[in-house]
Residue frames as qw, qx, qy, qz and C-alpha x, y, z in Angstrom:
[[0.443, 0.757, -0.093, 0.471, 13.23, -14.84, -11.34],
 [0.636, -0.249, -0.327, 0.653, 16.21, -13.92, -9.21],
 [0.074, -0.959, -0.273, 0.018, 15.55, -10.53, -7.67],
 [0.384, -0.809, 0.247, 0.369, 19.22, -9.71, -7.59],
 [0.734, 0.130, 0.469, 0.473, 20.40, -10.41, -11.15],
 [0.315, 0.925, 0.182, 0.109, 19.96, -6.89, -12.53],
 [0.682, 0.076, -0.034, 0.727, 23.16, -5.12, -13.53],
 [0.005, 0.822, 0.163, 0.546, 21.67, -1.69, -12.90],
 [0.537, -0.222, -0.453, 0.676, 23.44, 0.33, -10.21],
 [0.061, -0.512, -0.140, -0.845, 21.19, 3.41, -10.26],
 [0.084, 0.014, 0.646, -0.759, 19.76, 4.81, -7.08],
 [0.498, 0.413, 0.585, -0.490, 16.33, 4.68, -8.71],
 [0.100, 0.231, -0.677, -0.692, 15.61, 3.39, -12.20],
 [0.649, 0.228, 0.414, -0.596, 11.86, 2.89, -12.84],
 [0.615, 0.460, -0.456, -0.450, 12.59, 1.38, -16.28],
 [0.232, 0.291, -0.925, 0.073, 13.80, -1.82, -14.63],
 [0.565, -0.071, 0.527, -0.631, 10.48, -2.66, -12.95],
 [0.168, 0.063, 0.972, 0.155, 8.95, -6.05, -13.61],
 [0.277, -0.260, -0.574, -0.725, 5.74, -6.38, -15.65],
 [0.437, -0.491, -0.753, 0.031, 3.85, -7.73, -12.69],
 [0.313, -0.502, -0.402, 0.698, 4.50, -4.60, -10.65],
 [0.090, 0.181, 0.318, 0.927, 3.49, -2.13, -13.37],
 [0.335, -0.636, -0.611, -0.332, -0.11, -2.33, -12.17],
 [0.504, -0.620, -0.382, 0.465, 0.99, -1.07, -8.76],
 [0.313, -0.149, 0.116, 0.931, 2.77, 1.88, -10.36],
 [0.106, -0.404, -0.525, -0.741, -0.33, 2.82, -12.35],
 [0.454, -0.672, -0.576, -0.101, -2.60, 2.57, -9.33],
 [0.525, -0.595, -0.246, 0.557, -0.27, 4.63, -7.15],
 [0.409, 0.164, 0.232, 0.867, 0.60, 7.27, -9.77],
 [0.063, 0.646, 0.329, -0.686, -0.52, 10.89, -9.55],
 [0.011, 0.200, -0.558, -0.805, -0.34, 11.14, -13.36],
 [0.646, 0.231, 0.038, -0.726, -3.64, 11.34, -15.23],
 [0.506, -0.044, 0.861, 0.009, -4.90, 7.80, -15.84],
 [0.106, -0.018, -0.739, -0.665, -6.18, 6.39, -19.15],
 [0.569, -0.121, -0.085, -0.809, -9.91, 6.23, -19.77],
 [0.935, -0.133, -0.118, -0.308, -10.07, 2.49, -19.22],
 [0.248, -0.570, 0.774, -0.117, -8.12, -0.20, -17.39],
 [0.538, 0.094, -0.817, -0.185, -7.70, -3.89, -17.97],
 [0.772, -0.490, -0.310, -0.262, -9.53, -6.19, -15.49],
 [0.768, -0.138, -0.367, 0.506, -6.22, -6.90, -13.72],
 [0.233, 0.278, -0.156, 0.919, -5.47, -3.17, -13.36],
 [0.467, -0.521, -0.163, -0.696, -8.97, -2.42, -12.08],
 [0.840, -0.389, -0.379, 0.012, -8.74, -5.26, -9.55],
 [0.636, -0.030, -0.318, 0.702, -5.36, -4.03, -8.28],
 [0.010, -0.416, 0.018, -0.909, -6.61, -0.44, -8.12],
 [0.658, -0.543, -0.266, -0.448, -9.53, -1.58, -5.97],
 [0.830, -0.274, -0.367, 0.319, -7.21, -3.50, -3.65],
 [0.436, 0.132, -0.209, 0.865, -4.92, -0.50, -3.25],
 [0.268, -0.512, -0.129, -0.806, -7.93, 1.72, -2.64],
 [0.781, -0.510, -0.314, -0.176, -9.20, -0.58, 0.11],
 [0.738, -0.100, -0.317, 0.587, -5.70, -0.73, 1.59],
 [0.179, 0.314, -0.102, 0.927, -5.48, 3.07, 1.66],
 [0.512, -0.555, -0.219, -0.618, -8.96, 3.38, 3.20],
 [0.836, -0.398, -0.355, 0.128, -8.01, 0.92, 5.92],
 [0.565, 0.089, -0.252, 0.781, -4.80, 2.85, 6.58],
 [0.097, -0.467, -0.014, -0.879, -6.73, 6.11, 7.03],
 [0.691, -0.531, -0.245, -0.425, -9.39, 4.64, 9.33],
 [0.861, -0.267, -0.329, 0.280, -6.92, 2.60, 11.41],
 [0.495, 0.157, -0.228, 0.823, -4.28, 5.33, 11.79],
 [0.214, -0.511, -0.033, -0.832, -6.81, 8.05, 12.63],
 [0.776, -0.499, -0.275, -0.268, -8.57, 5.82, 15.16],
 [0.811, -0.147, -0.323, 0.465, -5.26, 4.80, 16.74],
 [0.295, 0.318, -0.165, 0.886, -4.06, 8.40, 17.00],
 [0.445, -0.565, -0.100, -0.687, -7.28, 9.45, 18.73],
 [0.870, -0.411, -0.264, -0.064, -7.23, 6.52, 21.17],
 [0.800, -0.084, -0.212, 0.554, -3.50, 6.83, 21.86],
 [0.130, 0.799, -0.009, 0.588, -3.45, 10.64, 22.24],
 [0.563, -0.785, 0.152, -0.208, -3.22, 10.55, 26.08],
 [0.920, -0.182, 0.167, 0.303, -0.51, 7.88, 25.81],
 [0.593, 0.543, 0.059, 0.592, 1.44, 10.03, 23.34],
 [0.143, -0.869, 0.091, -0.464, 1.26, 12.99, 25.72],
 [0.787, -0.591, 0.178, -0.001, 2.54, 10.86, 28.60],
 [0.868, 0.098, 0.143, 0.466, 5.47, 9.60, 26.51],
 [0.333, 0.743, 0.015, 0.581, 6.28, 13.14, 25.41],
 [0.439, -0.839, 0.137, -0.290, 6.35, 14.21, 29.06],
 [0.893, -0.356, 0.193, 0.197, 8.68, 11.35, 30.03],
 [0.732, 0.387, 0.102, 0.552, 11.07, 12.18, 27.18],
 [0.060, 0.838, -0.051, 0.540, 11.16, 15.83, 28.23],
 [0.636, -0.730, 0.182, -0.172, 11.72, 14.94, 31.89],
 [0.948, -0.056, 0.081, 0.303, 14.48, 12.49, 30.94],
 [0.616, -0.123, 0.145, 0.764, 16.86, 14.94, 29.25],
 [0.055, 0.725, 0.164, -0.666, 14.86, 18.00, 28.18],
 [0.132, -0.217, 0.637, 0.728, 15.48, 17.41, 24.46],
 [0.503, 0.135, -0.313, -0.794, 12.97, 17.26, 21.59],
 [0.749, 0.009, 0.521, -0.409, 10.18, 14.70, 21.74],
 [0.872, 0.435, 0.197, -0.103, 10.40, 13.55, 18.13],
 [0.426, -0.393, 0.604, 0.548, 13.24, 12.29, 15.99],
 [0.634, 0.685, 0.098, -0.346, 12.87, 13.22, 12.31],
 [0.444, -0.340, 0.696, 0.450, 14.65, 11.48, 9.47],
 [0.551, 0.518, -0.288, -0.588, 14.46, 11.63, 5.68],
 [0.535, -0.093, 0.839, 0.044, 13.69, 8.20, 4.25],
 [0.082, 0.028, -0.761, -0.643, 12.68, 6.53, 1.00],
 [0.516, 0.283, 0.461, -0.664, 8.97, 6.76, 0.21],
 [0.713, 0.459, 0.521, -0.098, 6.61, 5.65, -2.55],
 [0.680, 0.685, 0.147, 0.215, 8.22, 5.57, -6.03],
 [0.696, 0.106, -0.106, 0.702, 11.56, 6.70, -4.60],
 [0.069, -0.823, -0.047, -0.562, 10.32, 10.02, -3.25],
 [0.371, 0.112, -0.614, 0.687, 11.92, 11.30, -0.07],
 [0.483, -0.693, -0.370, -0.387, 9.69, 11.67, 2.98],
 [0.035, -0.492, 0.558, -0.668, 10.16, 12.94, 6.53],
 [0.693, -0.295, -0.651, -0.092, 9.45, 10.16, 9.02],
 [0.334, -0.652, 0.305, -0.609, 8.64, 10.70, 12.69],
 [0.721, -0.169, -0.649, 0.177, 9.64, 8.61, 15.70],
 [0.544, -0.837, -0.002, -0.062, 9.76, 9.18, 19.43],
 [0.309, 0.734, -0.539, 0.273, 13.34, 10.16, 20.19],
 [0.933, -0.335, -0.130, 0.018, 15.15, 7.34, 21.97],
 [0.753, 0.074, -0.141, 0.638, 18.73, 8.67, 21.88],
 [0.299, -0.638, -0.129, 0.697, 20.46, 11.69, 23.32],
 [0.409, 0.868, 0.181, -0.213, 19.73, 14.66, 21.07],
 [0.025, 0.830, -0.478, -0.285, 23.39, 15.31, 20.31],
 [0.345, -0.295, 0.870, 0.189, 23.96, 11.66, 19.34],
 [0.696, 0.486, 0.457, -0.265, 21.03, 11.22, 16.95],
 [0.289, -0.255, 0.656, 0.649, 22.05, 10.38, 13.39],
 [0.564, 0.559, 0.207, -0.572, 19.55, 11.78, 10.84],
 [0.317, 0.545, -0.639, -0.442, 21.70, 10.43, 8.00],
 [0.949, -0.007, 0.093, -0.303, 21.02, 6.83, 9.01],
 [0.534, 0.572, -0.616, 0.095, 24.63, 5.80, 8.40],
 [0.045, 0.297, -0.836, 0.459, 25.22, 4.63, 11.98],
 [0.635, -0.305, -0.585, -0.402, 22.73, 1.89, 12.75],
 [0.559, -0.544, 0.351, -0.518, 21.35, 1.23, 16.20],
 [0.551, 0.178, -0.812, 0.083, 22.76, -1.85, 17.89],
 [0.724, -0.529, -0.439, -0.058, 21.79, -3.82, 20.98],
 [0.639, -0.560, -0.204, 0.486, 22.89, -2.00, 24.12],
 [0.411, 0.626, 0.120, 0.652, 23.62, 1.16, 22.14],
 [0.435, -0.315, -0.384, 0.751, 25.33, 3.69, 24.43],
 [0.006, -0.199, -0.193, -0.961, 23.51, 6.59, 22.77],
 [0.381, -0.543, -0.694, -0.281, 20.19, 5.54, 24.34],
 [0.261, -0.457, 0.302, -0.795, 18.43, 7.59, 26.97],
 [0.223, -0.041, 0.863, -0.452, 16.79, 5.94, 29.96],
 [0.618, 0.391, 0.401, -0.552, 13.26, 6.20, 28.56],
 [0.497, 0.570, -0.460, -0.465, 14.57, 5.61, 25.03],
 [0.040, 0.264, -0.964, -0.009, 15.79, 2.12, 25.85],
 [0.387, 0.271, 0.780, -0.411, 12.27, 1.19, 26.97],
 [0.538, 0.594, 0.041, -0.597, 10.67, 2.81, 23.92],
 [0.391, 0.512, -0.682, -0.346, 12.88, 0.86, 21.52],
 [0.102, -0.128, 0.976, -0.141, 12.59, -2.44, 23.36],
 [0.390, 0.420, 0.720, -0.392, 8.80, -2.24, 23.12],
 [0.288, 0.299, 0.618, 0.668, 8.78, -0.62, 19.63],
 [0.003, -0.824, -0.485, 0.295, 6.70, 2.24, 21.02],
 [0.206, -0.543, 0.227, 0.782, 9.15, 4.65, 19.40],
 [0.170, 0.124, 0.746, 0.631, 7.62, 3.67, 16.02],
 [0.124, 0.635, 0.734, -0.208, 4.09, 4.82, 16.87],
 [0.093, 0.683, 0.025, -0.724, 4.45, 8.43, 15.59],
 [0.073, -0.126, 0.748, 0.648, 4.70, 6.92, 12.11],
 [0.199, 0.581, 0.782, -0.108, 0.92, 6.69, 12.34],
 [0.134, 0.780, 0.059, -0.609, 1.02, 10.39, 11.36],
 [0.008, -0.411, 0.682, 0.605, 2.93, 9.40, 8.21],
 [0.161, 0.269, 0.936, 0.159, 0.32, 6.74, 7.48],
 [0.177, 0.733, 0.536, -0.380, -2.52, 9.22, 7.89],
 [0.104, 0.748, -0.200, -0.625, -0.79, 11.70, 5.56],
 [0.846, 0.507, 0.073, -0.146, -0.46, 9.02, 2.88],
 [0.186, 0.781, -0.596, -0.019, 3.34, 8.80, 3.03],
 [0.015, -0.275, 0.952, -0.132, 3.38, 5.35, 4.62],
 [0.736, -0.197, -0.449, -0.468, 1.11, 2.35, 5.12],
 [0.737, -0.502, 0.351, -0.285, 0.53, 0.11, 8.11],
 [0.848, -0.094, 0.487, 0.186, 2.03, -2.75, 6.10],
 [0.611, 0.782, -0.117, 0.032, 4.76, -2.54, 3.48],
 [0.761, 0.227, -0.278, 0.540, 8.52, -2.70, 3.05],
 [0.494, -0.698, -0.250, 0.454, 10.09, -1.05, 6.08],
 [0.230, 0.965, 0.027, 0.122, 11.03, 2.58, 5.61],
 [0.803, -0.093, -0.021, 0.589, 14.80, 2.93, 5.14],
 [0.171, -0.846, 0.077, 0.500, 16.90, 6.03, 5.70],
 [0.582, 0.789, -0.144, -0.131, 18.37, 7.46, 2.48],
 [0.270, 0.709, -0.640, 0.123, 21.96, 6.66, 3.46],
 [0.827, -0.342, 0.377, -0.238, 21.25, 3.42, 5.28],
 [0.327, 0.578, -0.738, -0.116, 24.01, 0.87, 4.79],
 [0.966, -0.156, 0.127, -0.160, 24.33, -2.87, 4.93],
 [0.891, -0.089, 0.149, 0.420, 27.72, -4.47, 5.49],
 [0.373, -0.525, 0.156, 0.749, 29.23, -1.01, 5.05],
 [0.137, 0.073, 0.595, 0.789, 27.68, -0.40, 1.60],
 [0.457, 0.159, 0.056, -0.873, 24.57, 1.44, 0.43],
 [0.664, 0.183, 0.676, -0.262, 21.68, -0.97, -0.01],
 [0.685, 0.669, 0.071, -0.278, 21.26, -0.08, -3.71],
 [0.236, 0.695, -0.670, -0.107, 24.92, -0.93, -4.32],
 [0.300, -0.248, 0.904, -0.174, 24.64, -4.25, -2.53],
 [0.441, 0.385, 0.805, -0.096, 21.24, -5.22, -4.01],
 [0.119, 0.004, 0.480, 0.869, 20.79, -3.98, -7.60],
 [0.238, -0.488, -0.671, -0.506, 16.97, -4.37, -7.52],
 [0.203, -0.237, -0.613, 0.725, 16.72, -2.57, -4.19],
 [0.205, 0.149, 0.074, -0.964, 14.40, 0.22, -5.40],
 [0.384, -0.236, -0.758, -0.471, 11.74, -2.23, -6.57],
 [0.296, -0.404, -0.766, 0.404, 10.65, -2.25, -2.94],
 [0.003, 0.342, 0.217, -0.914, 9.60, 1.39, -3.30],
 [0.177, -0.236, -0.673, -0.678, 6.86, 0.63, -5.79],
 [0.466, -0.652, -0.571, -0.180, 4.57, 0.49, -2.75],
 [0.257, -0.822, 0.176, -0.476, 4.33, 2.76, 0.28],
 [0.331, 0.274, -0.788, 0.440, 6.72, 1.83, 3.08],
 [0.661, -0.520, -0.453, -0.297, 5.11, 0.26, 6.12],
 [0.425, -0.695, 0.412, -0.408, 5.35, 0.46, 9.88],
 [0.656, -0.259, 0.708, -0.029, 5.62, -3.33, 9.77],
 [0.573, 0.529, -0.447, -0.438, 6.37, -5.69, 6.94],
 [0.973, 0.081, -0.189, -0.107, 6.96, -9.24, 5.77],
 [0.563, 0.458, -0.540, 0.426, 10.71, -9.12, 6.42],
 [0.210, -0.478, 0.524, -0.673, 10.17, -8.13, 10.05],
 [0.850, -0.183, 0.184, -0.459, 7.66, -10.94, 10.68],
 [0.944, 0.217, -0.235, 0.086, 10.24, -13.38, 9.31],
 [0.770, -0.530, -0.004, 0.354, 12.88, -12.18, 11.74],
 [0.606, 0.294, 0.123, 0.728, 14.89, -9.92, 9.43],
 [0.145, -0.947, -0.131, -0.256, 15.17, -6.83, 11.56],
 [0.626, -0.703, 0.133, 0.309, 18.02, -4.94, 13.18],
 [0.062, -0.767, 0.488, 0.411, 21.57, -4.14, 12.05],
 [0.915, 0.397, 0.070, -0.011, 22.71, -5.70, 8.79],
 [0.347, -0.746, 0.510, 0.252, 26.38, -6.43, 9.30],
 [0.446, -0.130, 0.810, 0.359, 26.51, -9.14, 6.63],
 [0.264, 0.189, -0.502, -0.802, 25.44, -8.99, 2.95],
 [0.214, -0.226, -0.937, -0.157, 23.29, -12.11, 3.41],
 [0.025, -0.507, -0.652, 0.563, 21.14, -10.35, 6.01],
 [0.184, 0.462, -0.075, -0.865, 20.55, -7.39, 3.71],
 [0.267, 0.117, -0.741, -0.605, 19.73, -9.55, 0.68],
 [0.145, -0.330, -0.928, 0.090, 17.31, -11.71, 2.67],
 [0.067, 0.535, 0.445, -0.715, 15.52, -8.61, 3.96],
 [0.265, 0.422, -0.286, -0.819, 15.17, -7.06, 0.49],
 [0.178, -0.037, -0.919, -0.351, 14.09, -10.41, -0.98],
 [0.013, -0.483, -0.807, 0.338, 11.17, -10.40, 1.47],
 [0.141, 0.564, 0.135, -0.803, 10.30, -6.81, 0.53],
 [0.251, 0.297, -0.589, -0.708, 10.30, -7.52, -3.20],
 [0.109, -0.217, -0.966, -0.091, 8.27, -10.69, -2.67],
 [0.086, 0.552, 0.608, -0.564, 5.68, -8.62, -0.83],
 [0.215, 0.505, -0.166, -0.819, 5.49, -6.04, -3.62],
 [0.264, 0.182, -0.774, -0.547, 5.07, -8.69, -6.31],
 [0.313, -0.274, -0.906, -0.074, 2.52, -10.73, -4.33],
 [0.156, -0.025, 0.372, -0.915, 0.60, -7.97, -2.56],
 [0.384, -0.444, -0.702, -0.404, -2.91, -8.82, -1.42],
 [0.437, -0.591, 0.122, -0.667, -5.22, -7.66, 1.34],
 [0.936, -0.301, -0.165, -0.077, -5.06, -11.16, 2.86],
 [0.732, 0.187, -0.310, 0.577, -1.26, -10.97, 3.00],
 [0.015, -0.557, 0.219, -0.801, -1.52, -7.59, 4.74],
 [0.726, -0.506, -0.016, -0.466, -3.90, -9.07, 7.30],
 [0.940, -0.103, -0.254, 0.204, -1.57, -12.01, 7.96],
 [0.501, 0.354, -0.305, 0.729, 1.38, -9.65, 8.48],
 [0.295, -0.580, 0.142, -0.746, -0.60, -7.44, 10.87],
 [0.870, -0.404, -0.085, -0.269, -1.77, -10.42, 12.92],
 [0.875, 0.040, -0.272, 0.399, 1.70, -11.96, 13.05],
 [0.236, 0.507, -0.271, 0.784, 3.16, -8.60, 14.10],
 [0.560, -0.572, 0.070, -0.596, 0.62, -8.39, 16.91],
 [0.956, -0.242, -0.164, 0.014, 1.50, -11.90, 18.10],
 [0.689, 0.276, -0.287, 0.605, 5.23, -11.09, 18.01],
 [0.032, -0.567, 0.229, -0.791, 4.73, -7.91, 20.03],
 [0.751, -0.496, -0.008, -0.435, 2.56, -9.67, 22.60],
 [0.958, -0.112, -0.165, 0.206, 5.33, -12.25, 23.03],
 [0.602, -0.592, 0.059, 0.533, 7.88, -9.57, 23.81],
 [0.350, 0.917, -0.049, -0.183, 8.58, -8.00, 20.44],
 [0.852, 0.243, 0.058, 0.459, 11.76, -7.71, 18.43],
 [0.074, 0.945, -0.104, 0.300, 12.94, -4.31, 19.63],
 [0.802, -0.214, -0.219, 0.513, 16.27, -3.67, 21.34]]
């Protein structure tokens, strides 16, 4: 099925979800569940439960181990320009809810764009001295471990987009009608699209559609093995120099 054939132009229309993803919605829902599930639903619920347990253990362990590193980064950011340590931005979360996402601030405080309209580009003049290093190494993403621990994000999933994020000058949901299908699962710190090279500014419609196609593929084909492959590939990419800029 073509992921981009829907004529719906709503910012979030749950009625358009595919049958195969309904299990994910049930397993992630806070609504009271029925007394019994089909074998497929039970299997998916178990997978999502294991995924969430791994997220909790991994994020908590990482935050404890990295605590001294976080303090050192916070000190460097403060010494650089005296501004706030964290950058906060409202982004799309599970089932289209809005969440507050944390990052280490990499730009001058007065030039930060919480709306997400102005995307970061290579050699962006808004960068601070320490910020350029943080982005190049993707260290600026590490505070999202707090979001993972709180259950707002996952280690692996479709990358978390700002509410007003644009591609080729248009809102993603206008450019890709099935865009919100990617929000059936928690957004991730890393994801399938990023391991396939679809990261950074999206100046052309093709780039945006390819990225969302990867996200929707992940949602429809989610498995713990796929998560493990994405995590390992992300680690290899970062060890080879990463994709930050």
